C-alpha positions as CSV (number, residue, x, y, z in Angstrom):
1,X,0.0,0.0,0.0
2,X,1.5,3.3,-1.0
3,X,1.0,6.7,0.6
4,X,-1.8,8.0,-1.7
5,X,-3.8,4.8,-1.1
6,X,-3.5,5.3,2.6
7,X,-4.6,8.9,2.4
8,X,-7.6,8.0,0.3
9,X,-8.7,5.2,2.6
10,X,-8.4,7.4,5.7
11,X,-10.5,10.2,3.9
12,X,-13.3,7.7,3.2
13,X,-13.2,6.3,6.7
14,X,-13.5,9.8,8.2
15,X,-16.4,10.6,5.8
16,X,-18.2,7.3,6.8
17,X,-17.5,7.6,10.5
18,X,-20.3,10.1,11.3
19,X,-22.9,8.6,8.9
20,X,-25.5,6.1,10.1
21,X,-26.0,2.9,8.0
22,X,-28.0,3.6,4.9
23,X,-31.0,1.3,5.9
24,X,-31.5,3.3,9.1
25,X,-31.4,6.8,7.7
26,X,-34.5,9.0,7.6
27,X,-36.6,8.9,4.5
28,X,-38.6,11.8,3.2
29,X,-41.8,12.2,5.1
30,X,-40.6,10.0,8.0
31,X,-40.8,11.4,11.5
32,X,-37.7,11.4,13.6
33,X,-39.8,10.3,16.6
34,X,-43.0,8.5,15.5
35,X,-44.1,7.8,19.1
36,X,-43.5,11.4,20.2
37,X,-46.0,14.1,21.2
38,X,-49.0,14.4,18.9
39,X,-49.3,17.5,16.8
40,X,-51.3,20.2,18.5
41,X,-51.0,18.6,22.0
42,X,-49.9,20.8,24.8
43,X,-47.9,20.3,28.0
44,X,-50.1,19.5,31.0
45,X,-48.5,22.4,32.9
46,X,-49.6,24.9,30.2
47,X,-53.1,23.5,30.2
48,X,-53.2,23.9,34.1
49,X,-51.9,27.4,33.8
50,X,-54.6,28.3,31.3
51,X,-57.3,26.9,33.6
52,X,-56.0,28.9,36.6
53,X,-55.8,32.1,34.5
54,X,-59.3,31.7,33.2
55,X,-60.7,31.1,36.7
56,X,-58.9,34.3,38.0
57,X,-59.3,36.5,34.9
58,X,-62.2,38.5,36.2
59,X,-60.5,39.2,39.5
60,X,-57.3,40.2,37.7
61,X,-59.0,42.6,35.4
62,X,-60.9,44.2,38.3
63,X,-57.7,44.6,40.2
64,X,-56.0,46.2,37.2
65,X,-58.9,48.6,36.7
66,X,-58.7,49.6,40.4
67,X,-55.0,50.2,40.1
68,X,-55.5,52.3,36.9
69,X,-58.2,54.3,38.6
70,X,-55.8,54.8,41.5
71,X,-53.2,56.4,39.2
72,X,-51.0,53.4,38.3
73,X,-49.8,54.4,34.8
74,X,-48.5,50.9,34.0
75,X,-51.9,49.3,34.8
76,X,-53.7,52.0,32.8
77,X,-51.4,51.6,29.8
78,X,-51.8,47.8,29.9
79,X,-55.5,48.1,30.0
80,X,-55.7,50.6,27.2
81,X,-53.3,48.6,25.0
82,X,-55.5,45.4,25.4
83,X,-58.9,47.1,25.1
84,X,-58.0,49.8,22.6
85,X,-54.9,48.7,20.6
86,X,-52.9,51.2,18.7
87,X,-53.9,51.8,15.1
88,X,-51.7,50.0,12.6
89,X,-52.2,52.6,9.9
90,X,-52.9,56.3,9.9
91,X,-56.4,57.4,9.0
92,X,-56.4,59.1,5.6
93,X,-58.6,61.9,4.5
94,X,-58.7,62.6,0.8
95,X,-61.1,63.5,-2.0
96,X,-62.3,60.7,-4.3
97,X,-65.1,60.8,-6.8
98,X,-67.7,58.1,-6.6
99,X,-66.8,55.0,-8.7
100,X,-69.6,52.8,-9.8
101,X,-68.5,51.9,-13.3
102,X,-65.1,50.9,-14.7
103,X,-65.0,53.9,-16.9
104,X,-65.1,56.2,-13.8
105,X,-61.8,54.7,-12.5
106,X,-59.4,56.9,-14.5
107,X,-61.0,60.0,-13.1
108,X,-60.6,58.6,-9.6
109,X,-57.0,57.6,-10.1
110,X,-56.2,61.0,-11.6
111,X,-57.7,62.7,-8.5
112,X,-55.4,60.6,-6.3
113,X,-52.4,61.3,-8.4
114,X,-53.2,65.0,-8.2
115,X,-53.4,64.8,-4.4
116,X,-50.0,63.1,-4.3
117,X,-48.5,65.7,-6.6
118,X,-49.8,68.5,-4.3
119,X,-48.4,66.8,-1.2
120,X,-51.8,66.0,0.4
121,X,-51.0,62.3,0.2
122,X,-47.7,60.6,0.4
123,X,-46.7,58.4,-2.6
124,X,-47.1,55.3,-0.4
125,X,-50.6,56.4,0.6
126,X,-51.5,57.2,-3.0
127,X,-50.3,53.8,-4.1
128,X,-52.4,52.2,-1.4
129,X,-55.5,54.0,-2.5
130,X,-54.9,53.2,-6.2
131,X,-54.5,49.5,-5.2
132,X,-57.9,49.7,-3.5
133,X,-59.3,51.2,-6.7
134,X,-57.7,48.4,-8.7
135,X,-59.5,45.9,-6.5
136,X,-62.7,47.8,-7.0
137,X,-62.1,47.7,-10.8
138,X,-61.8,43.9,-10.7
139,X,-65.0,43.6,-8.7
140,X,-66.9,45.8,-11.1
141,X,-65.5,43.9,-14.2
142,X,-66.4,40.6,-12.6
143,X,-69.9,41.7,-11.9
144,X,-70.3,43.1,-15.4
145,X,-68.9,39.9,-16.9
146,X,-71.3,37.8,-14.9
147,X,-74.2,39.9,-16.0
148,X,-73.2,39.6,-19.7
149,X,-72.7,35.8,-19.4
150,X,-76.2,35.5,-17.8
151,X,-77.7,37.5,-20.6
152,X,-76.0,35.4,-23.2
153,X,-77.1,32.2,-21.5
154,X,-80.7,33.5,-21.4
155,X,-80.6,34.3,-25.1
156,X,-79.0,31.0,-26.0
157,X,-81.5,28.9,-23.9
158,X,-84.0,26.9,-26.1
159,X,-87.5,28.2,-26.0
């Protein structure tokens, strides 16, 4: 055996050393622990904690309200965040003509573009509103198409 044969054999031995036998390797879709916890099951301690919290929930809320009334800012903030969560997006006010037909959409989009150009709406807000108008266009076109198909079916029906 020469030096290169020895190096090759040792490389192969190292590569195989950490690998399990091929017949015991995981196969696609096979669980690593088939007798393990069922999907969706919960630890007993968590179930117990939920039951205890549900039993005491009214008392906890009443205590928090009393603390908030007494001037505890943390209790007040916690209550307000849970009951009245912060708005995720700013409320927008803008002028938009009524859109009931697809041919009215270019006028509405033009009005939004004008408000963006004048600085009344940010470009992001304008894009959001135009996206809503696009959804409305699809709804209008779907409704009109359904009416046309119904009319064609009625004309084509045997009398």
